[in-house]
TIBAGU-510655 format. One record per atom (N, C-alpha, C): residue number from 0; residue in three letters; atom name; x, y, z. Coordinates in steps of 0.2 Angstrom, whole numbers, plus 2048, in hexadecimal, padded with zeros to 3 digits. Each point is the difference from the previous one (the first is absolute). Example, Ala and Ser with C-alpha at 12.3 -4.5 7.8 and 13.67 -1.06 7.14 Angstrom:
# residues 2
num = 0; residuo = ALA; atomo = N; X = 842; Y = 7E4; Z = 827
num = 0; residuo = ALA; atomo = CA; X = 7FC; Y = 806; Z = 800
num = 0; residuo = ALA; atomo = C; X = 804; Y = 806; Z = 800
num = 1; residuo = SER; atomo = N; X = 7FE; Y = 805; Z = 7FC
num = 1; residuo = SER; atomo = CA; X = 804; Y = 806; Z = 801
num = 1; residuo = SER; atomo = C; X = 7FC; Y = 805; Z = 803
END
This chain:
# residues 97
num = 0; residuo = MET; atomo = N; X = 804; Y = 7FA; Z = 800
num = 0; residuo = MET; atomo = CA; X = 7FC; Y = 806; Z = 800
num = 0; residuo = MET; atomo = C; X = 804; Y = 806; Z = 800
num = 1; residuo = LYS; atomo = N; X = 7FF; Y = 805; Z = 7FC
num = 1; residuo = LYS; atomo = CA; X = 803; Y = 806; Z = 800
num = 1; residuo = LYS; atomo = C; X = 7FE; Y = 805; Z = 805
num = 2; residuo = LEU; atomo = N; X = 804; Y = 804; Z = 802
num = 2; residuo = LEU; atomo = CA; X = 7FE; Y = 805; Z = 806
num = 2; residuo = LEU; atomo = C; X = 7FA; Y = 804; Z = 7FE
num = 3; residuo = LYS; atomo = N; X = 7FF; Y = 801; Z = 7FA
num = 3; residuo = LYS; atomo = CA; X = 7FA; Y = 804; Z = 7FE
num = 3; residuo = LYS; atomo = C; X = 7F9; Y = 7FC; Z = 802
num = 4; residuo = GLU; atomo = N; X = 801; Y = 7F9; Z = 7FF
num = 4; residuo = GLU; atomo = CA; X = 7FA; Y = 7FB; Z = 801
num = 4; residuo = GLU; atomo = C; X = 7FF; Y = 7FF; Z = 808
num = 5; residuo = LYS; atomo = N; X = 805; Y = 802; Z = 804
num = 5; residuo = LYS; atomo = CA; X = 7FF; Y = 7FE; Z = 807
num = 5; residuo = LYS; atomo = C; X = 7FD; Y = 805; Z = 804
num = 6; residuo = TRP; atomo = N; X = 7FD; Y = 806; Z = 7FD
num = 6; residuo = TRP; atomo = CA; X = 7FD; Y = 805; Z = 804
num = 6; residuo = TRP; atomo = C; X = 7FA; Y = 7FE; Z = 804
num = 7; residuo = TRP; atomo = N; X = 7FC; Y = 7FB; Z = 7FD
num = 7; residuo = TRP; atomo = CA; X = 7FA; Y = 7FE; Z = 804
num = 7; residuo = TRP; atomo = C; X = 802; Y = 7FC; Z = 806
num = 8; residuo = ILE; atomo = N; X = 806; Y = 7FC; Z = 800
num = 8; residuo = ILE; atomo = CA; X = 802; Y = 7FD; Z = 806
num = 8; residuo = ILE; atomo = C; X = 801; Y = 805; Z = 806
num = 9; residuo = THR; atomo = N; X = 803; Y = 805; Z = 7FE
num = 9; residuo = THR; atomo = CA; X = 801; Y = 805; Z = 805
num = 9; residuo = THR; atomo = C; X = 7FA; Y = 803; Z = 803
num = 10; residuo = GLY; atomo = N; X = 7FB; Y = 801; Z = 7FB
num = 10; residuo = GLY; atomo = CA; X = 7F9; Y = 802; Z = 803
num = 10; residuo = GLY; atomo = C; X = 7FD; Y = 7FB; Z = 804
num = 11; residuo = LEU; atomo = N; X = 800; Y = 7FA; Z = 7FE
num = 11; residuo = LEU; atomo = CA; X = 7FD; Y = 7FA; Z = 804
num = 11; residuo = LEU; atomo = C; X = 803; Y = 800; Z = 807
num = 12; residuo = VAL; atomo = N; X = 807; Y = 801; Z = 800
num = 12; residuo = VAL; atomo = CA; X = 803; Y = 7FF; Z = 807
num = 12; residuo = VAL; atomo = C; X = 7FE; Y = 806; Z = 804
num = 13; residuo = ILE; atomo = N; X = 7FF; Y = 806; Z = 7FD
num = 13; residuo = ILE; atomo = CA; X = 7FE; Y = 806; Z = 804
num = 13; residuo = ILE; atomo = C; X = 7F9; Y = 7FF; Z = 802
num = 14; residuo = ALA; atomo = N; X = 7FB; Y = 7FD; Z = 7FC
num = 14; residuo = ALA; atomo = CA; X = 7F9; Y = 7FF; Z = 802
num = 14; residuo = ALA; atomo = C; X = 800; Y = 7FB; Z = 805
num = 15; residuo = ILE; atomo = N; X = 804; Y = 7FB; Z = 800
num = 15; residuo = ILE; atomo = CA; X = 800; Y = 7FB; Z = 805
num = 15; residuo = ILE; atomo = C; X = 802; Y = 803; Z = 807
num = 16; residuo = SER; atomo = N; X = 805; Y = 803; Z = 800
num = 16; residuo = SER; atomo = CA; X = 803; Y = 804; Z = 806
num = 16; residuo = SER; atomo = C; X = 7FB; Y = 804; Z = 803
num = 17; residuo = MET; atomo = N; X = 7FD; Y = 804; Z = 7FC
num = 17; residuo = MET; atomo = CA; X = 7FA; Y = 805; Z = 802
num = 17; residuo = MET; atomo = C; X = 7FB; Y = 7FC; Z = 803
num = 18; residuo = ALA; atomo = N; X = 7FD; Y = 7FB; Z = 7FD
num = 18; residuo = ALA; atomo = CA; X = 7FB; Y = 7FC; Z = 802
num = 18; residuo = ALA; atomo = C; X = 801; Y = 7FC; Z = 807
num = 19; residuo = CYS; atomo = N; X = 806; Y = 7FD; Z = 800
num = 19; residuo = CYS; atomo = CA; X = 802; Y = 7FC; Z = 806
num = 19; residuo = CYS; atomo = C; X = 802; Y = 805; Z = 806
num = 20; residuo = VAL; atomo = N; X = 803; Y = 805; Z = 7FF
num = 20; residuo = VAL; atomo = CA; X = 803; Y = 804; Z = 805
num = 20; residuo = VAL; atomo = C; X = 7FC; Y = 806; Z = 802
num = 21; residuo = LEU; atomo = N; X = 7FE; Y = 804; Z = 7FB
num = 21; residuo = LEU; atomo = CA; X = 7FD; Y = 807; Z = 801
num = 21; residuo = LEU; atomo = C; X = 7F8; Y = 7FE; Z = 802
num = 22; residuo = SER; atomo = N; X = 7FE; Y = 7FA; Z = 7FE
num = 22; residuo = SER; atomo = CA; X = 7F9; Y = 7FF; Z = 802
num = 22; residuo = SER; atomo = C; X = 7FF; Y = 7FF; Z = 808
num = 23; residuo = LEU; atomo = N; X = 806; Y = 7FF; Z = 803
num = 23; residuo = LEU; atomo = CA; X = 800; Y = 7FF; Z = 807
num = 23; residuo = LEU; atomo = C; X = 7FF; Y = 807; Z = 804
num = 24; residuo = PHE; atomo = N; X = 801; Y = 805; Z = 7FC
num = 24; residuo = PHE; atomo = CA; X = 7FF; Y = 807; Z = 803
num = 24; residuo = PHE; atomo = C; X = 7F9; Y = 803; Z = 7FE
num = 25; residuo = ALA; atomo = N; X = 7FC; Y = 7FD; Z = 7FD
num = 25; residuo = ALA; atomo = CA; X = 7FA; Y = 802; Z = 7FD
num = 25; residuo = ALA; atomo = C; X = 7FB; Y = 802; Z = 806
num = 26; residuo = SER; atomo = N; X = 7FC; Y = 805; Z = 800
num = 26; residuo = SER; atomo = CA; X = 7FC; Y = 802; Z = 805
num = 26; residuo = SER; atomo = C; X = 7FB; Y = 7FB; Z = 802
num = 27; residuo = SER; atomo = N; X = 7FE; Y = 7FF; Z = 806
num = 27; residuo = SER; atomo = CA; X = 7FB; Y = 7FC; Z = 802
num = 27; residuo = SER; atomo = C; X = 7F9; Y = 803; Z = 800
num = 28; residuo = GLU; atomo = N; X = 800; Y = 806; Z = 7FE
num = 28; residuo = GLU; atomo = CA; X = 7FA; Y = 804; Z = 800
num = 28; residuo = GLU; atomo = C; X = 7FC; Y = 7FE; Z = 7FA
num = 29; residuo = PRO; atomo = N; X = 7F9; Y = 801; Z = 800
num = 29; residuo = PRO; atomo = CA; X = 7FC; Y = 7FD; Z = 7FA
num = 29; residuo = PRO; atomo = C; X = 802; Y = 804; Z = 7FA
num = 30; residuo = ASP; atomo = N; X = 7FF; Y = 7FC; Z = 7FA
num = 30; residuo = ASP; atomo = CA; X = 802; Y = 803; Z = 7FA
num = 30; residuo = ASP; atomo = C; X = 7FA; Y = 805; Z = 7FE
num = 31; residuo = GLY; atomo = N; X = 801; Y = 803; Z = 7FA
num = 31; residuo = GLY; atomo = CA; X = 7FB; Y = 805; Z = 7FE
num = 31; residuo = GLY; atomo = C; X = 7F9; Y = 7FE; Z = 800
num = 32; residuo = LEU; atomo = N; X = 7FE; Y = 7FA; Z = 7FD
num = 32; residuo = LEU; atomo = CA; X = 7F9; Y = 7FE; Z = 800
num = 32; residuo = LEU; atomo = C; X = 7FD; Y = 7FE; Z = 807
num = 33; residuo = GLU; atomo = N; X = 804; Y = 7FD; Z = 804
num = 33; residuo = GLU; atomo = CA; X = 7FE; Y = 7FE; Z = 807
num = 33; residuo = GLU; atomo = C; X = 7FF; Y = 807; Z = 804
num = 34; residuo = ARG; atomo = N; X = 804; Y = 805; Z = 7FF
num = 34; residuo = ARG; atomo = CA; X = 800; Y = 806; Z = 803
num = 34; residuo = ARG; atomo = C; X = 7FA; Y = 804; Z = 7FE
num = 35; residuo = VAL; atomo = N; X = 7FE; Y = 800; Z = 7FA
num = 35; residuo = VAL; atomo = CA; X = 7FA; Y = 803; Z = 7FE
num = 35; residuo = VAL; atomo = C; X = 7FA; Y = 7FD; Z = 803
num = 36; residuo = ALA; atomo = N; X = 800; Y = 7F9; Z = 800
num = 36; residuo = ALA; atomo = CA; X = 7FA; Y = 7FC; Z = 803
num = 36; residuo = ALA; atomo = C; X = 7FF; Y = 802; Z = 807
num = 37; residuo = GLU; atomo = N; X = 806; Y = 800; Z = 804
num = 37; residuo = GLU; atomo = CA; X = 800; Y = 802; Z = 807
num = 37; residuo = GLU; atomo = C; X = 7FD; Y = 807; Z = 801
num = 38; residuo = ASP; atomo = N; X = 803; Y = 805; Z = 7FC
num = 38; residuo = ASP; atomo = CA; X = 7FE; Y = 807; Z = 800
num = 38; residuo = ASP; atomo = C; X = 7F8; Y = 801; Z = 7FF
num = 39; residuo = GLN; atomo = N; X = 7FE; Y = 7FC; Z = 7FB
num = 39; residuo = GLN; atomo = CA; X = 7F9; Y = 801; Z = 7FE
num = 39; residuo = GLN; atomo = C; X = 7FB; Y = 7FC; Z = 804
num = 40; residuo = GLY; atomo = N; X = 803; Y = 7FB; Z = 804
num = 40; residuo = GLY; atomo = CA; X = 7FC; Y = 7FD; Z = 805
num = 40; residuo = GLY; atomo = C; X = 7FD; Y = 7F9; Z = 7FD
num = 41; residuo = PHE; atomo = N; X = 802; Y = 7FD; Z = 7FB
num = 41; residuo = PHE; atomo = CA; X = 7FD; Y = 7FA; Z = 7FD
num = 41; residuo = PHE; atomo = C; X = 805; Y = 7FA; Z = 801
num = 42; residuo = ALA; atomo = N; X = 806; Y = 801; Z = 803
num = 42; residuo = ALA; atomo = CA; X = 805; Y = 7FB; Z = 801
num = 42; residuo = ALA; atomo = C; X = 7FD; Y = 7FA; Z = 804
num = 43; residuo = GLU; atomo = N; X = 7FC; Y = 802; Z = 805
num = 43; residuo = GLU; atomo = CA; X = 7FD; Y = 7FB; Z = 804
num = 43; residuo = GLU; atomo = C; X = 7FB; Y = 7FB; Z = 7FD
num = 44; residuo = LYS; atomo = N; X = 7FD; Y = 803; Z = 7FA
num = 44; residuo = LYS; atomo = CA; X = 7FB; Y = 7FB; Z = 7FD
num = 44; residuo = LYS; atomo = C; X = 803; Y = 7FA; Z = 7FD
num = 45; residuo = ALA; atomo = N; X = 807; Y = 801; Z = 7FE
num = 45; residuo = ALA; atomo = CA; X = 804; Y = 7FA; Z = 7FE
num = 45; residuo = ALA; atomo = C; X = 801; Y = 7FB; Z = 805
num = 46; residuo = GLY; atomo = N; X = 7FF; Y = 802; Z = 806
num = 46; residuo = GLY; atomo = CA; X = 801; Y = 7FB; Z = 806
num = 46; residuo = GLY; atomo = C; X = 807; Y = 7FD; Z = 801
num = 47; residuo = GLY; atomo = N; X = 805; Y = 804; Z = 7FD
num = 47; residuo = GLY; atomo = CA; X = 807; Y = 7FD; Z = 801
num = 47; residuo = GLY; atomo = C; X = 801; Y = 7FA; Z = 7FB
num = 48; residuo = GLN; atomo = N; X = 7FC; Y = 7FF; Z = 7FC
num = 48; residuo = GLN; atomo = CA; X = 801; Y = 7FA; Z = 7FB
num = 48; residuo = GLN; atomo = C; X = 805; Y = 801; Z = 7FB
num = 49; residuo = GLU; atomo = N; X = 804; Y = 7FB; Z = 7FF
num = 49; residuo = GLU; atomo = CA; X = 805; Y = 800; Z = 7FB
num = 49; residuo = GLU; atomo = C; X = 7FD; Y = 7FF; Z = 7F9
num = 50; residuo = ALA; atomo = N; X = 803; Y = 802; Z = 7FB
num = 50; residuo = ALA; atomo = CA; X = 7FD; Y = 7FE; Z = 7F9
num = 50; residuo = ALA; atomo = C; X = 800; Y = 7F9; Z = 7FF
num = 51; residuo = ILE; atomo = N; X = 7FC; Y = 7FD; Z = 7FC
num = 51; residuo = ILE; atomo = CA; X = 7FF; Y = 7F9; Z = 800
num = 51; residuo = ILE; atomo = C; X = 806; Y = 7FD; Z = 7FC
num = 52; residuo = HIS; atomo = N; X = 803; Y = 804; Z = 7FB
num = 52; residuo = HIS; atomo = CA; X = 805; Y = 7FD; Z = 7FC
num = 52; residuo = HIS; atomo = C; X = 807; Y = 803; Z = 802
num = 53; residuo = SER; atomo = N; X = 801; Y = 802; Z = 806
num = 53; residuo = SER; atomo = CA; X = 806; Y = 804; Z = 802
num = 53; residuo = SER; atomo = C; X = 806; Y = 7FA; Z = 801
num = 54; residuo = LEU; atomo = N; X = 805; Y = 800; Z = 7FB
num = 54; residuo = LEU; atomo = CA; X = 805; Y = 7FC; Z = 801
num = 54; residuo = LEU; atomo = C; X = 805; Y = 802; Z = 806
num = 55; residuo = MET; atomo = N; X = 801; Y = 806; Z = 800
num = 55; residuo = MET; atomo = CA; X = 804; Y = 803; Z = 806
num = 55; residuo = MET; atomo = C; X = 7FD; Y = 805; Z = 803
num = 56; residuo = PRO; atomo = N; X = 7FB; Y = 7FE; Z = 805
num = 56; residuo = PRO; atomo = CA; X = 7FD; Y = 806; Z = 804
num = 56; residuo = PRO; atomo = C; X = 805; Y = 804; Z = 804
num = 57; residuo = ASP; atomo = N; X = 7FE; Y = 806; Z = 800
num = 57; residuo = ASP; atomo = CA; X = 805; Y = 805; Z = 804
num = 57; residuo = ASP; atomo = C; X = 807; Y = 800; Z = 7FD
num = 58; residuo = TYR; atomo = N; X = 801; Y = 7FE; Z = 7FA
num = 58; residuo = TYR; atomo = CA; X = 807; Y = 800; Z = 7FD
num = 58; residuo = TYR; atomo = C; X = 805; Y = 7FB; Z = 804
num = 59; residuo = ALA; atomo = N; X = 7FD; Y = 7FB; Z = 802
num = 59; residuo = ALA; atomo = CA; X = 804; Y = 7FB; Z = 803
num = 59; residuo = ALA; atomo = C; X = 7FE; Y = 7F9; Z = 7FE
num = 60; residuo = ILE; atomo = N; X = 805; Y = 7FB; Z = 800
num = 60; residuo = ILE; atomo = CA; X = 7FF; Y = 7F9; Z = 7FE
num = 60; residuo = ILE; atomo = C; X = 7FC; Y = 7FD; Z = 806
num = 61; residuo = PRO; atomo = N; X = 7FA; Y = 7FD; Z = 7FF
num = 61; residuo = PRO; atomo = CA; X = 7FD; Y = 7FD; Z = 806
num = 61; residuo = PRO; atomo = C; X = 803; Y = 7FA; Z = 802
num = 62; residuo = GLY; atomo = N; X = 800; Y = 7FE; Z = 807
num = 62; residuo = GLY; atomo = CA; X = 803; Y = 7FA; Z = 803
num = 62; residuo = GLY; atomo = C; X = 807; Y = 801; Z = 802
num = 63; residuo = ILE; atomo = N; X = 803; Y = 806; Z = 7FF
num = 63; residuo = ILE; atomo = CA; X = 807; Y = 801; Z = 802
num = 63; residuo = ILE; atomo = C; X = 800; Y = 804; Z = 806
num = 64; residuo = GLU; atomo = N; X = 802; Y = 7FD; Z = 806
num = 64; residuo = GLU; atomo = CA; X = 800; Y = 803; Z = 806
num = 64; residuo = GLU; atomo = C; X = 804; Y = 807; Z = 801
num = 65; residuo = ASN; atomo = N; X = 806; Y = 800; Z = 7FD
num = 65; residuo = ASN; atomo = CA; X = 804; Y = 806; Z = 800
num = 65; residuo = ASN; atomo = C; X = 7FD; Y = 805; Z = 7FB
num = 66; residuo = GLU; atomo = N; X = 7FD; Y = 806; Z = 803
num = 66; residuo = GLU; atomo = CA; X = 7FD; Y = 805; Z = 7FC
num = 66; residuo = GLU; atomo = C; X = 805; Y = 803; Z = 7FB
num = 67; residuo = ALA; atomo = N; X = 806; Y = 801; Z = 802
num = 67; residuo = ALA; atomo = CA; X = 805; Y = 804; Z = 7FB
num = 67; residuo = ALA; atomo = C; X = 801; Y = 7FB; Z = 7FB
num = 68; residuo = LEU; atomo = N; X = 801; Y = 7FA; Z = 801
num = 68; residuo = LEU; atomo = CA; X = 802; Y = 7FB; Z = 7FB
num = 68; residuo = LEU; atomo = C; X = 7FA; Y = 7FF; Z = 7FB
num = 69; residuo = ALA; atomo = N; X = 7FA; Y = 800; Z = 803
num = 69; residuo = ALA; atomo = CA; X = 7FA; Y = 7FF; Z = 7FC
num = 69; residuo = ALA; atomo = C; X = 7FF; Y = 806; Z = 7FB
num = 70; residuo = THR; atomo = N; X = 801; Y = 806; Z = 803
num = 70; residuo = THR; atomo = CA; X = 800; Y = 806; Z = 7FC
num = 70; residuo = THR; atomo = C; X = 805; Y = 800; Z = 7FA
num = 71; residuo = SER; atomo = N; X = 806; Y = 7FF; Z = 802
num = 71; residuo = SER; atomo = CA; X = 806; Y = 7FF; Z = 7FB
num = 71; residuo = SER; atomo = C; X = 7FE; Y = 7FB; Z = 7FA
num = 72; residuo = LEU; atomo = N; X = 7FE; Y = 7FA; Z = 802
num = 72; residuo = LEU; atomo = CA; X = 7FE; Y = 7FB; Z = 7FB
num = 72; residuo = LEU; atomo = C; X = 7FA; Y = 802; Z = 7FC
num = 73; residuo = ALA; atomo = N; X = 7FB; Y = 804; Z = 803
num = 73; residuo = ALA; atomo = CA; X = 7FB; Y = 802; Z = 7FC
num = 73; residuo = ALA; atomo = C; X = 802; Y = 805; Z = 7FA
num = 74; residuo = GLY; atomo = N; X = 805; Y = 805; Z = 802
num = 74; residuo = GLY; atomo = CA; X = 803; Y = 804; Z = 7FC
num = 74; residuo = GLY; atomo = C; X = 804; Y = 7FD; Z = 7FA
num = 75; residuo = LEU; atomo = N; X = 804; Y = 7FB; Z = 802
num = 75; residuo = LEU; atomo = CA; X = 803; Y = 7FC; Z = 7FB
num = 75; residuo = LEU; atomo = C; X = 7FC; Y = 7FC; Z = 7FB
num = 76; residuo = VAL; atomo = N; X = 7FA; Y = 7FD; Z = 803
num = 76; residuo = VAL; atomo = CA; X = 7FB; Y = 7FD; Z = 7FC
num = 76; residuo = VAL; atomo = C; X = 7FD; Y = 805; Z = 7FB
num = 77; residuo = GLY; atomo = N; X = 7FF; Y = 806; Z = 802
num = 77; residuo = GLY; atomo = CA; X = 7FD; Y = 805; Z = 7FC
num = 77; residuo = GLY; atomo = C; X = 805; Y = 802; Z = 7FA
num = 78; residuo = VAL; atomo = N; X = 806; Y = 801; Z = 802
num = 78; residuo = VAL; atomo = CA; X = 805; Y = 802; Z = 7FB
num = 78; residuo = VAL; atomo = C; X = 800; Y = 7FA; Z = 7FA
num = 79; residuo = PHE; atomo = N; X = 800; Y = 7FA; Z = 803
num = 79; residuo = PHE; atomo = CA; X = 801; Y = 7FA; Z = 7FB
num = 79; residuo = PHE; atomo = C; X = 7F9; Y = 800; Z = 7FB
num = 80; residuo = ILE; atomo = N; X = 7FA; Y = 801; Z = 803
num = 80; residuo = ILE; atomo = CA; X = 7FA; Y = 800; Z = 7FD
num = 80; residuo = ILE; atomo = C; X = 800; Y = 806; Z = 7FA
num = 81; residuo = ILE; atomo = N; X = 802; Y = 806; Z = 802
num = 81; residuo = ILE; atomo = CA; X = 800; Y = 805; Z = 7FC
num = 81; residuo = ILE; atomo = C; X = 806; Y = 7FF; Z = 7FA
num = 82; residuo = THR; atomo = N; X = 805; Y = 7FE; Z = 802
num = 82; residuo = THR; atomo = CA; X = 806; Y = 7FE; Z = 7FB
num = 82; residuo = THR; atomo = C; X = 7FD; Y = 7FB; Z = 7FB
num = 83; residuo = GLY; atomo = N; X = 7FD; Y = 7FB; Z = 803
num = 83; residuo = GLY; atomo = CA; X = 7FD; Y = 7FB; Z = 7FB
num = 83; residuo = GLY; atomo = C; X = 7FB; Y = 803; Z = 7FB
num = 84; residuo = ILE; atomo = N; X = 7FC; Y = 804; Z = 803
num = 84; residuo = ILE; atomo = CA; X = 7FA; Y = 803; Z = 7FC
num = 84; residuo = ILE; atomo = C; X = 804; Y = 804; Z = 7FA
num = 85; residuo = THR; atomo = N; X = 805; Y = 804; Z = 802
num = 85; residuo = THR; atomo = CA; X = 803; Y = 805; Z = 7FC
num = 85; residuo = THR; atomo = C; X = 804; Y = 7FC; Z = 7FB
num = 86; residuo = LEU; atomo = N; X = 804; Y = 7FB; Z = 801
num = 86; residuo = LEU; atomo = CA; X = 803; Y = 7FC; Z = 7FC
num = 86; residuo = LEU; atomo = C; X = 7FB; Y = 7FC; Z = 7FB
num = 87; residuo = GLY; atomo = N; X = 7FB; Y = 7FE; Z = 802
num = 87; residuo = GLY; atomo = CA; X = 7FB; Y = 7FC; Z = 7FC
num = 87; residuo = GLY; atomo = C; X = 7FD; Y = 805; Z = 7FB
num = 88; residuo = TRP; atomo = N; X = 7FE; Y = 806; Z = 802
num = 88; residuo = TRP; atomo = CA; X = 7FD; Y = 805; Z = 7FC
num = 88; residuo = TRP; atomo = C; X = 805; Y = 802; Z = 7FB
num = 89; residuo = GLY; atomo = N; X = 806; Y = 801; Z = 802
num = 89; residuo = GLY; atomo = CA; X = 806; Y = 802; Z = 7FB
num = 89; residuo = GLY; atomo = C; X = 801; Y = 7FB; Z = 7FB
num = 90; residuo = THR; atomo = N; X = 800; Y = 7FA; Z = 802
num = 90; residuo = THR; atomo = CA; X = 800; Y = 7FA; Z = 7FB
num = 90; residuo = THR; atomo = C; X = 7FB; Y = 800; Z = 7FB
num = 91; residuo = ILE; atomo = N; X = 7FA; Y = 801; Z = 802
num = 91; residuo = ILE; atomo = CA; X = 7FA; Y = 800; Z = 7FC
num = 91; residuo = ILE; atomo = C; X = 800; Y = 806; Z = 7FB
num = 92; residuo = LEU; atomo = N; X = 802; Y = 806; Z = 803
num = 92; residuo = LEU; atomo = CA; X = 801; Y = 806; Z = 7FB
num = 92; residuo = LEU; atomo = C; X = 805; Y = 7FF; Z = 7FB
num = 93; residuo = LYS; atomo = N; X = 806; Y = 7FD; Z = 802
num = 93; residuo = LYS; atomo = CA; X = 806; Y = 7FF; Z = 7FC
num = 93; residuo = LYS; atomo = C; X = 7FE; Y = 7FB; Z = 7FA
num = 94; residuo = ARG; atomo = N; X = 7FC; Y = 7FB; Z = 802
num = 94; residuo = ARG; atomo = CA; X = 7FE; Y = 7FB; Z = 7FA
num = 94; residuo = ARG; atomo = C; X = 7FB; Y = 804; Z = 7FB
num = 95; residuo = ARG; atomo = N; X = 7FC; Y = 805; Z = 802
num = 95; residuo = ARG; atomo = CA; X = 7FC; Y = 803; Z = 7FC
num = 95; residuo = ARG; atomo = C; X = 803; Y = 804; Z = 7FA
num = 96; residuo = ARG; atomo = N; X = 806; Y = 802; Z = 802
num = 96; residuo = ARG; atomo = CA; X = 804; Y = 804; Z = 7FB
num = 96; residuo = ARG; atomo = C; X = 802; Y = 7FB; Z = 7FA
END
């Protein structure tokens, strides 16, 4: 591989680092949608229920006791999912040419 072709590896390493390390410093406060629901008074209507098809509720891998590890792994899984989607879409678009 030429140096010019390795740029995406650097980007992937940066994304993995950010997902696994910086995610540990994310705010525990509600995100924007949850905050609006609380401010408008309809958050309690959900009854604290999780989404039916939530693979990683609260941005953590379920079943892992260590919260920091569960959060880091969720970030890592997210990076790989987005990388896979991007590479797949890129392959499809490249074949169309």
